[in-house]
VEXSENU-446728 format. One record per residue (C-alpha): x, y, z. Coordinates in steps of 0.5 Angstrom, whole numbers, padded with zeros to 4 digits, always signed. Layout:
BEGIN
XYZ...
This chain:
BEGIN
+0237+0236+0247+0231+0234+0242+0227+0240+0239+0221+0236+0237+0217+0230+0240+0222+0224+0241+0220+0219+0235+0220+0212+0234+0226+0212+0230+0230+0216+0235+0228+0211+0240+0230+0205+0236+0236+0208+0234+0238+0210+0241+0238+0203+0243+0245+0202+0240+0251+0203+0244+0249+0203+0252+0250+0199+0258+0243+0196+0260+0241+0198+0267+0237+0193+0272+0230+0194+0272+0224+0189+0273+0220+0188+0267+0213+0186+0266+0215+0181+0260+0208+0177+0259+0204+0183+0258+0210+0186+0253+0210+0180+0249+0203+0180+0248+0203+0187+0246+0208+0185+0241+0205+0179+0238+0199+0184+0237+0203+0188+0233+0206+0183+0229+0199+0182+0225+0198+0185+0219+0196+0193+0219+0189+0191+0215+0186+0185+0213+0188+0186+0206+0191+0191+0202+0187+0196+0198+0184+0193+0191+0186+0199+0187+0191+0203+0191+0198+0200+0191+0202+0200+0198+0209+0200+0197+0213+0198+0203+0220+0202+0204+0225+0199+0209+0233+0199+0209+0238+0200+0214+0241+0206+0217+0244+0211+0212+0242+0207+0206+0237+0212+0203+0230+0210+0205+0228+0216+0207+0230+0220+0201+0226+0215+0197+0220+0216+0201+0221+0224+0201+0222+0223+0193+0216+0219+0191+0212+0222+0197+0213+0229+0193+0209+0226+0187+0201+0228+0187+0198+0221+0187+0203+0218+0192+0201+0219+0200+0207+0218+0204+0207+0215+0211+0214+0215+0215+0213+0211+0221+0218+0214+0225+0215+0221+0226+0208+0218+0228+0208+0217+0235+0211+0223+0240+0213+0221+0247+0211+0228+0251+0209+0229+0258+0202+0226+0260+0201+0222+0254+0200+0214+0255+0205+0211+0252+0210+0216+0255+0207+0214+0262+0208+0207+0260+0215+0207+0258+0217+0211+0264+0214+0206+0269+0217+0200+0265+0224+0203+0264+0225+0208+0269+0228+0213+0264+0225+0219+0266+0224+0225+0262+0228+0230+0259+0229+0236+0263+0229+0241+0257+0224+0238+0253+0219+0235+0258+0220+0228+0254+0222+0221+0255+0230+0222+0256+0233+0218+0250+0240+0217+0252+0237+0214+0259+0232+0210+0255+0238+0207+0250+0242+0205+0257+0237+0201+0259+0235+0197+0252+0241+0197+0248+0245+0190+0248+0239+0187+0252+0234+0183+0247+0229+0182+0252+0228+0189+0254+0229+0192+0247+0223+0187+0245+0219+0190+0251+0220+0197+0248+0218+0195+0242+0212+0192+0245+0210+0198+0247+0211+0202+0241+0209+0198+0235+0202+0197+0237+0201+0205+0238+0204+0206+0231+0200+0200+0228+0194+0203+0230+0196+0210+0227+0198+0207+0221+0192+0203+0220+0187+0209+0220+0192+0213+0215+0191+0207+0210+0184+0207+0211+0184+0215+0210+0188+0214+0204+0184+0208+0201+0178+0212+0201+0182+0218+0197+0181+0217+0189+0187+0221+0188+0192+0217+0191+0194+0211+0187+0200+0209+0192+0201+0209+0199+0208+0209+0201+0210+0206+0208+0217+0207+0210+0219+0203+0217+0226+0200+0219+0222+0195+0222+0217+0194+0217+0219+0186+0216+0220+0185+0223+0213+0188+0225+0210+0184+0220+0207+0190+0216+0210+0188+0209+0203+0183+0209+0199+0189+0208+0204+0191+0202+0203+0190+0195+0211+0191+0194+0217+0192+0198+0223+0196+0196+0229+0194+0200+0234+0200+0200+0241+0198+0201+0248+0201+0201+0255+0198+0202+0257+0198+0209+0263+0203+0207+0259+0207+0203+0254+0208+0209+0259+0209+0214+0262+0215+0210+0255+0218+0210+0254+0217+0217+0261+0221+0218+0260+0226+0213+0252+0228+0214+0251+0226+0221+0258+0228+0225+0259+0221+0227+0265+0217+0229+0267+0211+0224+0267+0207+0230+0260+0209+0232+0257+0209+0225+0260+0202+0224+0256+0200+0231+0250+0202+0228+0250+0198+0222+0252+0192+0226+0246+0193+0231+0241+0193+0225+0244+0186+0222+0239+0182+0226+0233+0186+0223+0230+0182+0218+0232+0184+0211+0237+0189+0214+0243+0185+0214+0244+0183+0207+0243+0177+0204+0238+0174+0200+0230+0176+0201+0227+0170+0199+0222+0167+0205+0223+0174+0209+0219+0179+0205+0211+0177+0205+0210+0180+0198+0213+0182+0192+0220+0185+0193+0226+0189+0189+0232+0191+0192+0234+0198+0191+0242+0199+0191+0244+0206+0193+0252+0206+0193+0252+0213+0188+0250+0220+0189+0243+0222+0191+0242+0225+0184+0243+0218+0181+0238+0215+0187+0233+0219+0185+0233+0218+0178+0233+0210+0179+0227+0210+0184+0223+0215+0179+0224+0210+0173+0223+0204+0178+0217+0207+0181+0214+0209+0174+0215+0202+0171+0212+0199+0178+0206+0203+0177+0205+0201+0170+0205+0194+0172+0200+0195+0178+0195+0198+0173+0196+0193+0168+0194+0188+0173+0188+0192+0176+0185+0192+0168+0186+0184+0168
């Protein structure tokens, strides 16, 4: 059972290994919503505040990157998978229940994650249907947060972390994007050790994300809509932290020099 609100990241992660159920969907309306979510979060990035996007597949370490840099006083950290909840009575919850027929979890009175996963996994059309409901809600919340942080003179950098950053087109609002990557074998070991998953389930999670932009490995040329850096994370957490702190200092120095030109 989930103790907190069902989050965007949990919903998308749930869509990995279930058999879809038959359900009638309003595809036209959903694709319209998804199209609007693809638009930039803001008309243009802030002229003085660096917007750093962070993305990567499961167990790559992107959340560690976000939490580490987010602890810095001059940094604001937006973790998109914790922005939208799906409790009873919320508009988004009603939309999901109506469209997918998944019902609510009896203990937490929130969207039944397992039932939703059975509906959308393995069915690209239904996954897009879910995204069309969730992404606009996230976009609206992030836009408001960005406006608030841009107005705060003490904030020099806003981190925007999302596994679907590139798919949703939100990198157009970023000045720079870090794509965190690990070798598949390393990521699988982490999921088995840290999340208690079987090796088959862990491998399935990675395989399910390969269609996501930037998450399947390979070149990022022509994929990321701004400057980007690949952060390799095949070592320890301590090594990752040391690496990203150094990279962040260098990035901010370069950004400030650009502002002074």
